[in-house]
Every structure is written in C-alpha cells, then in structure tokens.
N, C-alpha and C positions, 0 to 999 in steps of 0.2 A: 504494499500499500503506499501511497506518497504521503507526503508531510501533512497536507490539507486533510485528507482521511483520517490520520492519526488524530489530529487536532479535534476533528469532529468527535471521534470514537472515544477520546478520554474526556471531552466535554460532555458527551452525553452519558458516559458512566458517573461522572459525579451528580448530574441530574437525577438519573433514574437511581441512584445508590441513596439519594434523599428522600424518594418516593415511598420507601418502605417506613421510614420515620413518620412521614406524613400521615401513612394510612394508619400506623399504629394510634397516632395521636386521635385522629379523625374517629377511630373506632371508641373512643372513650365516652362520645355522647351520641354515636349514629350507627346504624347497623351497617354491615357489610354491603347490603344493595345499595343503600343511601350514599355511601362513601364512594362506592363504583360510580354511579349515576352522575352524582355531582362532579366527581373526576372529568368524565367523558363530556358531560354537558358544557361545562366550564372551559374546557379544551376547545369544544367546537365553537362556542361564543367566541373566544378570543381568536380564532383564525378565520371566522366566516368573514368579517371585514376585508381581511386582507386578501383571502382568495377571491371574493366579489371584485375588489379593486384591480386584480390582476388578470381577471377573466379566467381562473383556474379551475372554475367548476363547469364551463361550457363544454359540451359533448359527453358529460361524464353519464347522461342518461342510457346510453347505449352499453354503459359497463354496469349497469344497476345491480344486476344480479351478482356479478363479481364482487362489487362493493359491499353488497349485504353479506356475502359470505365472509369476506376478509373481515368485516366489521363483527362478525359473530365469533369466529374462529380465533382471531388474533385479538380481540379488544374486549369484546362484552362478556364472553365466557371467562377468559383468562384472569381479567381484573377482578371480577366476582370471587373466582377461585382464590385467587391472592389475600384478597381481603378476607374472606372467609377462614382462610388458613391463618392469617395473622392474628385471629383471635385465640389461638392456641399456641403459637411459636413466637418467638421473638423477631423484631424487625431485622436484626443482623442474620438470622437463620434463613428468614423469607428471602433475603437477597442472595444467600447464598445458594438456596435450593433452586432459584431460578437458572444458575449457572448449567443446569442440566439441558438447557435448550440447544447448545452447540452439539451435545452428543446425540440429541434427536434429530438436527439437522444432518449430520453425518450418517446415521442410520438410514433415513429417509432417502439421502442422496443415492444409495445403492440401486433403488429402483427408478428414482425420479429424476437425477440430474447428475450425469457423469462428471460435469464442471467441478461441481462441488465436494466431489470426493477429496478426502484427504490423506495424503500419501508423504512419505519420507520423514521430513522434519516436521511438516504441518501434523501429521498424525502423532508426533512424538509431543508436540504442543498440545493438543487435545488432551492426550493421555495425561501430561504433566500437570493440566490445568483441572482434569477430574482428579487426579490424586491431591491436590489443593483442596479441592472440596471436601474429600474424604477427611483430610486432617482437621477442617474447620467443623466438620459434624460431631462437635463434641458433646452434643446433648444426646442422650440415650431415648431417642424418640419410640423404641420399641417398648419401653417401660411405662409409657403413659400412650394409651389408646386414642385420647382426644388429640394429644400433640402428633401422633403418628398419622392420624386422617387428616389433620391440617399440613403437615408436611407433604403428604400425597396428593393433597389439592395443589399446592403451589407446583409440585413436579409435573402435575397434569395440564396446569396453565403453561408451563414451558413446551409442552408438546403442542399445544396450540399456536404458540408464538412461532414455532419452526415450521408448521404446516402453512400458516399465513405467509412466512417469509418466501416460500416457494411460489405461492400463489400469486404475491406481488411481483416477484421477478419475471415470472413469465406471462402475466396477463395484464399487468399496471406498469410495466416498465416506462412507459411511453407518456404517463401521467404525472404533470407537475406534482412533486412533493405536498406542497400545500394544499391543493385541491384533493388529494387522495386522502391526505390527513383530516381536512375538514370532513370529507363525505363520511369515512369510516367512524368517524366521532359522531356524527348525526346520527347514525344507523345504529351505533351503539346506545345512544341515548334513548332512542325509541325502544330499544329491545328492555332497557334496564329500567325505564319509568314506572311500568306496573310494580314491579317488585319493591322499588324504592317507595312508591305511594303506600303499599300495604305495610311496609315496616318503617314508616315515618315515626320520628320520635314524638312522645306526647308534649315535651315541653322544649322550649328553643335551645339548640347546642350552644355551648359557649363560646367566648371568642377564641380561644386557643383551637379547638378542633375546626371551626369555621375558617380558620387562617390557614390552618394546615390543608384542608381540604381544598380551599382556594389555591394556594400555592401548588398543590397536588395537579390541580386541573389545569392551570393557565400554563406553568412552567413544566412540571413533569409530565404532562399528556400532551398539551397542545404543542407547545415548541419542542419538546423531545421527540414527539413523533415525525415532524417534519425532517429532522437531522436524521431519524432512524431509517425513514423510507428513502432518503438521499443516499445513505449508505447502502442502502440494499440495492438500489438501481444502479449505483457507482462501483462497487466491490463485490455484489453478490451476498446472499443471506449467510454464508457459513462465516464470513468475515465480519458482517455486520453484528453477527451475534455474539461476536468476541466483546461486545459491550456487557456482556452477561458475566465475562471473567472480571471485569474491571469494576461494575457497579457493586459487588460484594463487598469490596475493600471500602468503598465510600460507606456501603451500608453498617459495615462494622463500626466505622469510625463515627458515625453519627449516633448510633445505638448507644456507643460507650459515652460519648460527649454529653448527649441530650437525655439519654433514657437511663443511663447507670448500667447498662449492659456490659457484662464481663469481657476484657481482651485477655487471653491467656497466650503462652509460648506457642501452643499448637496453633492458635489464631493467626499469629505472626508468620510461621512457618507456612502454612496454608495460603496465606494471602501472597508470600513471595512466589511459592508454586504457580499461582493463578495468573499472576503478572508476568512470570516467565514464559508460561504456557501461551499467553495471548500473544506474544511476540513472535514465536515459534510459528504458531498456527496462521498468523497473518502473514509474515514475510517469507516463511520456509528456509530460514538462514539463521546462523548464529549472529549475535550483535557485532562480532569483528569481523565479519565477512561483508563483502561489497554487494551491494544490490545489483543483479545483473540488468544491464541497461536495456530498455525497452520492454522489459516485464513488469507486470503487475501495476503499470500506471494508468492505464484505460479501463473503461468499463468492460466486464466480461462479455463475450459472445453468447448468444442462446445456445443451448444444447441442440445438436443436430439431430440427434433421435428424440422425437417429442413424447417422452413418457410422461402420462397424464394422470390424474385423478379426476374420475367423472363427477362432475358437481353441477347440479341445475341445469342439466340437459346440454352442457358443453364442456369441452376438454380444458381443464385447468390443472396447473401442477403447483 
C-alpha cells in the first residue's frame, strides 16, 4: 500500500477503536437497538447534505437491492450484534474480537476472490495478527455463558463485515464513497428503527451517553465509513480489513484510559503482534526490504473468474 492508504488506515483504526468506548457508554442508558439505530441515523444525517451537494446519490436507484443487502449484512446486523455483545464483554475485548474479520475474508476468498488470497509473507502476517488476538483474549469467556454468547455475537458481526466487503468491491466499486456510505446508513436506519422504538428508554438518556452516541454516529460511523469504503475500492477488502488489527490497539487504550479496563503484559505483547501482522499482511515484505516499484500502488483489478454469491436475483460477491 502507498503512504496515503496507510494514513487512511491508521486514522480509521483510531476512529473505530473509539467506537467500542462510545458504544459501552451509550449502553448505560440505551438499549443495543437504540444505540445502533442512533449510530447509523446520525451518520446518515451528517453525510446526506455532503452527498447531495456532490451529486453522489445520482443513479443509485439502479443499485438499490445491492445497497439494501450491503446495508443489512455489513451495517445493520453487525452493529446490532456488536452493541448486544458489549453488554456482556469489555469495550477492549469487543475491539479485539472484531479482528477476526480478515480471517473470514481470507477464508471466503478461497471461493470468491482469488485476488484477495493471502500467500507468503502476507499469510504470515495474517497468522501473526491472529496470534496477537489469541494473546489478548485473557478473559476466559468459556467460564461465563453470557460473556461467551456476547463474544460469539461480535465474531459473527465480523463475518458480516467480510461478506459485505466483497460485495462492495464487486458491485459498488464505481460508486462514490460518500454516496455509498450515505445510502447504506439510510438503509440500516430504516431496518433498525422498529427495534429502536420498541426498546426506547422510559426516561431521557443522560448527557454522557447521548454525547457518546452522537460521536459514534457522526465520526465513528459517517466519516469512518467514507474512509473505509474508499480503502476497499482502492486496495481491496483484505487490506482494508487490516483496520481491524489496528483498531483493537486503540480500543484497549481507550478502555483503560476512560473505563479503567485492565492492560496486562499479555495485552502489550498481543498488540505488538497485531501491529506487526498488519504490516506484513498489507505489504508482503519485511520492514527493511524495499517496496517493489509499480506493485501495490494502484487499485486492484477485478477477478477474471466471476465467483459469486447469488443474492436478490443477481450475481454479487
């Protein structure tokens, strides 16, 4: 990846790392459904004027079903699962478990997208990152049924992220990131609204939870998804999902600083492995080796073999 892509990736990691903190604070006074709905609604509200001014929503009617599916699989369901899971696990652990998304991407690529398969040092990087996640899983979720279920919900959300990433690359790569982000947030808002209404709090939430959810929606959802979709279309879903290796580091730091969540020696070692794995998986080279000229600088070409997942009557991957 080039310097611009790395800058976007690191920025996105810092933003999304804070999302788990914001969710945890929002859950003090609101249900998972309400937090998830406000997150996507505020994100859409922040992006809509920009998308309209740029004409980024023009022509999206022809992609309506694709946008609905992406909004469901990659936004509405994962966001709800993560919020529900965070009722049982720490914000740091939630950020760590989402790091399983690149693993799902690699597994799905075996059938869906040869271009995204990891080999050589990139495969070493993925395995190194997964090892880091294992180091960080210091909590014994198996000893607590509710916590284990919460963790599984977050891992399932990561599967949705991976599937959605391939769909975006294959069917929405030519759509402006701001238009795509706005559209999928609007779709997710509609889908989550009934559950949010059904679980609305009896009393007005406090200022802290409201501020956290506002930051989660505008910054952690609206702006972050523009960066995320830009990365998917420029460097592909496998490398875009490296953000899930970087975000846990920020999630652990934020959790310790603002929620007094514990940082152990295992946490530090795990974070080091995750960051090292991120570099290897993205660059396919050791830090002291030069980048091969002309390689990894441009957007990836689409796969020649159109392996697909049949959805909504049309071929989508």
